[in-house]
Backbone as CSV, one residue per row, in Angstrom:
resi,resn,N_x,N_y,N_z,CA_x,CA_y,CA_z,C_x,C_y,C_z
1,UNK,109.434,109.928,100.133,109.139,109.179,101.357,107.703,108.671,101.265
2,UNK,107.500,107.437,101.673,106.161,106.828,101.656,105.246,107.558,102.610
3,UNK,103.965,107.543,102.291,102.956,108.201,103.106,101.875,107.215,103.551
4,UNK,101.267,107.512,104.673,100.189,106.669,105.213,99.085,107.594,105.744
5,UNK,97.849,107.155,105.562,96.709,107.828,106.132,95.965,106.788,106.945
6,UNK,95.711,107.121,108.212,95.065,106.177,109.123,93.549,106.440,109.194
7,UNK,92.796,105.356,108.991,91.351,105.383,109.158,91.028,105.209,110.622
8,UNK,89.919,105.722,111.045,89.515,105.588,112.444,89.301,104.117,112.827
9,UNK,89.064,103.240,111.868,88.897,101.800,112.157,90.223,101.066,112.273
10,UNK,91.314,101.723,111.943,92.631,101.110,112.036,93.261,100.783,110.688
11,UNK,92.509,100.845,109.619,93.041,100.571,108.295,94.119,101.657,107.940
12,UNK,95.186,101.228,107.269,96.199,102.162,106.843,96.201,102.252,105.318
13,UNK,95.949,103.435,104.812,96.057,103.679,103.358,97.507,104.083,103.092
14,UNK,98.191,103.308,102.321,99.611,103.546,102.090,99.880,103.894,100.609
15,UNK,100.913,104.663,100.406,101.315,104.989,99.043,102.715,105.602,99.015
16,UNK,103.302,105.573,97.850,104.610,106.198,97.665,104.504,107.731,97.760
17,UNK,103.290,108.222,97.522,103.054,109.670,97.607,101.750,109.868,98.399
18,UNK,101.494,111.101,98.787,100.280,111.413,99.521,99.041,111.176,98.625
19,UNK,99.207,111.393,97.315,98.097,111.156,96.403,97.741,109.672,96.335
20,UNK,98.741,108.801,96.297,98.498,107.381,96.286,97.858,106.888,97.585
21,UNK,98.320,107.421,98.716,97.725,107.073,99.999,96.278,107.518,100.060
22,UNK,95.982,108.713,99.553,94.587,109.196,99.541,93.725,108.328,98.655
23,UNK,94.223,107.867,97.529,93.484,107.000,96.642,93.165,105.678,97.360
24,UNK,94.138,105.164,98.078,93.940,103.892,98.804,92.891,104.052,99.880
25,UNK,92.934,105.154,100.643,91.982,105.311,101.735,90.590,105.626,101.160
26,UNK,90.515,106.306,100.034,89.209,106.562,99.419,88.567,105.232,98.992
27,UNK,89.360,104.315,98.433,88.815,103.010,98.038,88.338,102.224,99.281
28,UNK,89.099,102.310,100.360,88.694,101.682,101.601,87.391,102.270,102.117
29,UNK,87.282,103.591,102.071,86.051,104.244,102.557,84.855,103.824,101.721
30,UNK,85.016,103.728,100.413,83.890,103.300,99.547,83.452,101.879,99.907
31,UNK,84.375,101.018,100.205,84.092,99.605,100.497,83.583,99.388,101.908
32,UNK,84.187,100.055,102.872,83.912,99.737,104.292,83.147,100.829,105.051
33,UNK,83.151,102.042,104.525,82.512,103.144,105.213,81.726,104.027,104.230
34,UNK,80.774,103.472,103.514,80.086,104.251,102.467,79.384,105.468,103.036
35,UNK,79.070,105.471,104.325,78.414,106.616,104.928,79.325,107.855,104.985
36,UNK,80.651,107.661,104.832,81.605,108.781,104.867,81.888,109.331,103.459
37,UNK,81.523,108.607,102.432,81.772,109.074,101.078,81.007,110.372,100.837
38,UNK,81.710,111.402,100.410,81.122,112.687,100.207,81.164,113.595,101.406
39,UNK,81.464,113.021,102.562,81.562,113.824,103.790,83.002,114.157,104.127
40,UNK,83.932,113.243,103.770,85.363,113.455,104.004,85.956,113.743,102.647
41,UNK,86.540,114.915,102.491,87.076,115.319,101.198,88.501,114.782,100.995
42,UNK,88.927,114.786,99.784,90.299,114.362,99.459,91.285,115.296,100.170
43,UNK,90.963,116.570,100.248,91.817,117.532,100.938,91.917,117.183,102.423
44,UNK,90.801,116.762,103.036,90.817,116.312,104.444,91.779,115.127,104.600
45,UNK,91.697,114.184,103.661,92.535,112.977,103.743,94.000,113.366,103.574
46,UNK,94.309,114.225,102.645,95.693,114.626,102.381,96.253,115.331,103.656
47,UNK,95.429,116.084,104.318,95.863,116.764,105.545,96.175,115.788,106.652
48,UNK,95.616,114.597,106.593,95.826,113.555,107.597,97.073,112.695,107.327
49,UNK,97.678,112.877,106.169,98.811,112.016,105.771,100.027,112.202,106.695
50,UNK,100.675,111.081,106.960,101.895,111.055,107.755,102.984,110.289,107.006
51,UNK,104.228,110.526,107.381,105.307,109.739,106.791,105.176,108.331,107.342
52,UNK,105.432,107.349,106.437,105.332,105.952,106.830,106.646,105.470,107.388
């Protein structure tokens, strides 16, 4: 089942797996929210994943 992780700004990191969704949201964070890099862990993101 596809997974999605929602950013507080409204961006949706999507993927076929939770790992792919986390990778998408990490790339978004690096580009749009560099102040969060290193503060939000991959484990935090994975915990936020929902079914798409």
